[in-house]
N, C-alpha and C positions, 0 to 999 in steps of 0.2 A: 875348454873355458870356463872354468869351474870353480867354488873354493869350498874345502870340504866341511864347513859348517853351515852350505846350502844341504845338505840331508840332512843335519838336527832338523834346518826348518822349514822341509816340505815333511815329514814323520812328526814333525807338532801339530804341522795347519790337517796335517789326514786325521791326526787326532783331538782334534778341535773341532772338527767339521764331522767325526764321525759320523753325526747323526743325523748331516744336512747332506747324504751322499749323496742323497735324489736330485738337491736342485743344482751340487757340485756337475753333479751326467747333465743335466736339463741345460742350465748356463751354457755352459762346452759344447752342446748341441747348437747355438746359438750362434758360435763365433767363427762353424764353415763359411767358405766363401758361398758357399749355392743360399743361403740365409741371403745374403746381402747383396746374392746376384737377382733373387728374386723378391726381394725387399726393393729394392733400387726399380725393374718391374711394373712392382704395382704399381710407387711411387709416381716414376712415370707417365705410365697409362689413366690412372684414375686420377690424379693430385694436382702432379706440379711437373710439365715438362724440363726445365730446368733443373729444380731442383732433382728430377731425378735421373737428371740427365748427370749433371757432376757427379749423384752420390756413386752411380755405374761406369766415368771416367774414372774418380782417381783411387775407389776401389781397385780398379783390374790394377790399373798402375800399380796400388802399392802392393796387390800379388805378386808382381811379376817384376815388381824390385826387388818383394820378398825373398821370393824364389832364389834371388841370382845371389844376393846376398847369403843365401843357406848352403846356395854348394861357393860361395868364397869362406867362408869361415871353419865348413862342415863339421861343427860343435855337437858334442856326442845328447842325447836326451838322458834323462836320471836313468830310467832304469836300465839303461844302453850302461851303466855302468854299478850299478850297487839294483839288483833285483829287488830289494826291502823296499824300496820304494814304488816299486811297478801297483798300479792302483783299478787294476784291469778294461782298461782302455789301453793299446798298440798304433804308434804312429809309425810308417816311415818319414821319411824330410828326417836333413839334419835339423835340428837345437837351434840354433841362432840363426838371430833371434826371431822368436812365440810369429808366430803368423799372425794366431788369435787375439793378440795383444798388441799387432800390430793394425790388423784387419777393425777391432774394436775400435781403437781411438780416431780410426782412419775417416768408420762412418758415421759411428757418436756423433765423436769430437766434432766433425761437416754439419751432422745435426745442430751442434751445441754456439756451433756457431750462424749456424741460419736461423735458428728459432730466438721467438723475443720471449717466452717464457718462460722464469725462473725454474717451476716443474721439469719441463721438458729439460737443462742445463742438469734439474736432478737428479732426474731417470734415466737421461743418457753417462754422467757421471756416475750414477749405480753400475748402468751396464762394460762397459766402460772398467770398472772393477772387479764385480763379479765377477767375466771372465776371463780375466789373470789372476785372480786366487782358484778359480774351476784349472788351471792347467799347472799350478803348483799341489796342490793337494793334489789331480789324478798322481804324480809324477812323472810326469810327459816334458815338463818343463822346470829348471831351475828359474829360480828368484828374478836370476842379475838378463839372462834369457827371455823375461819378461818384459820388464821393467826398458829390457830396452828398445822390443816392440815398441810402448806404449812411448818411446822420448822418437823414437824414425816415424813413429806412426804421427805425430805433432809432426814434423818440420814439414815433410809429407804435404801438409796443411799446408802450412804456412809456403812452402811451394811453390803449391799448388796455384795460392789465390792470387799469389806476384805475379803467375804467368797463364791465369786462364782466361783473360780477356781479352792478352796479344797473340794468345795462341787459336784461339777460335772466330775473331778478327780476321788474324791472318787466312788462313784454312776458306773461311762461307766467300772470299776475297778471290778464293783462288778457280782456275780453267775443270771445269768436271773428269778429267784426267788426273789434273790434277792431287783431288779429292777422292779419287777412285784407289790415285796408289800412294799416296801417302797413309794412307791405318795400314796398308800393308809392309810399305814400305817399314817401317813402327813394330810389325808383329816380326820381321821378318829381323832388326836388328835387334830385341830382346833377345828371340833365337839365336841367333848367332856369339851376342852377347856367352849367353849359356854356355856354347857349342865349346867356347875361349876358354868360360873358366875350369874345362874336361879339359883342357889339349894342357893350359897353366899347371893345373895337379894331374896329368898323365899317371904320376912316377908314387902317385901318395898311394898308401894304403894302411887300411881301416884297419886296426885295431883288430888282434883275434878274440880280445874284451868282448869289445862289441860284439858281434857277429855272433859270439857260443850268447849273449841275454837274449838279441832279438833273432834270432835265424832266419825267422821270417823275412824280414824287413831286407836282407842282406841279400838276399837271393840274384844273383845276374839277369835271370828275367822277369824280374820283375821291372812293373813301370814304376811301382812305387819304389823304391831302389832309392836311397839318398844321394846318386851322383848316375840320376835321368835326366835328362830335358826335358824331362815329359812336364813338371809345372810350366818349365819359361815358355814353351809349345803354345801350351790352350794358354796362360795368361798370357799375353802378346797376343793369340787369335779373339779370346775378348775385345780387348783395344779394340786389336781390327775390326770387329762385326759390329761394333753400337757405334764406331763415328760411320763405317758404308752404310746403315739404318740410318741414321743423321744426316749423306748426301741425298739418298733414295726417299727420305722426308718432310725433307730440309724447305717447300710448300706450305706442309700444312699448322696449319694457326696453333698459337698455343689453347690453351683447355680453355671456357669457361667457367666465369664463376661458380656460376650454377650449374646442378646432375644432380641427376637423379639416384637414388639408391638402387633400383630396377637394374638402370644400364652399367652404374660401377659394376657390381654383383655379378652381371652378363658378362662387362668388360674382364674382369677376373677371372672367371672360369676359362671362357673361353682361354685368354692370353694364357693362363700357367696352364690348362688343358695341351696348348702344341708347344707352350716353354720345355716343360719336365718329359714333352713324348719327346722334345730333340734332345736333350739334358742323357733322356734313359736309349736313344741310338746311338748318341755319341759312345755312350758308355759299354755297350750290354748287346749288343745286335753283332757286333763281327766276332770272327771268333778266326787265328790264324792260331800255326802251329809257332811256342813258346820263340824260337831265337827268329822272330818276324816281328821287333817291335815298332824297325819302320813305318812300315804298314799300319800300323796303330799308330802309332803318332801321326801320321797325316788322314788316318782318316777322324781321330779328336780335334786337330786340328781343320776339319776345315767345317766339322759339328757346332766347333764352340765359336766359328765365324757364325756361321746359320743362326745360331742363337742368342750372338748379339743382337746381330741383323736383321734378330724376326724383335726386338725385342723393340728398338729405336726407327725401325720401319717396315716390319713388315703387319706385329698385330695396329700401330698406328693407322696405313693404307687400310685394311682390311673392316677395323672402328668404323672408319667415316663410310666405306661401302657399304655397311648395314645400317648404318645413322646413329647408330651406337656412340657419336660426336656431334658437337651444336656446329 
């Protein structure tokens, strides 16, 4: 799913922006899911419960949807096809749609919707454009994959805004057991769709050219293997964790209008230290043989739920106990 002229466009972009290599690498680092996850947590803890929750929820949904679409299209990245466009960054996962472009549109685009100042709109628009441009410059996405990512992200914002109030009203009116089961069923649904897609395409064969160009990416035992269900597992778990945290902290009052910078700083440091510890545990603490990927997926699923729960449930409860919230 690419056009030959896109290779020339990538090369021209790399030539034109060669003096801004540092900027392109820096901007693309701001497009990873972890960045939005931590930013959403910070907003939720320190500035706005409502906005933080909305950003966390829609970002997690977007990631899950992106993972499923990539599994469905299994489109190549540019450097899998032509080594001349490789620009120092290697990625696992298929190319269509661009996860960076889609996530940027969802996160920064939602801030445009929530923001009331033109300077916010301008800044968010610049971030959306630069993150997409950086993916083309680095040779990890074709231009059409970036554009499709933007379009899907915009569509997700529209669908989310149309259904957000209805869903959360329904969710808040359910009994406790239903509120607990619903997030788990949502995560199971995402994982189930991922497994279904893998089953549908079980006879599909990865082109030899892709394997030769990116040999490390396609090692069967690697969780980053494009045909792995790793991403649907983690994204589905994050959706579940965020909602389960809301269930635990449902009686917490909204943040007051007055916030001291000392308390904001303490909440940020404490909350981020624990969140990073959870993130580190989920990725690096377990060591199993290469053919035991199932255990690693279970481990990541559990800790991804814990991470989401900490953001919207555990951390706010702890902050109240410590007197960091009014």
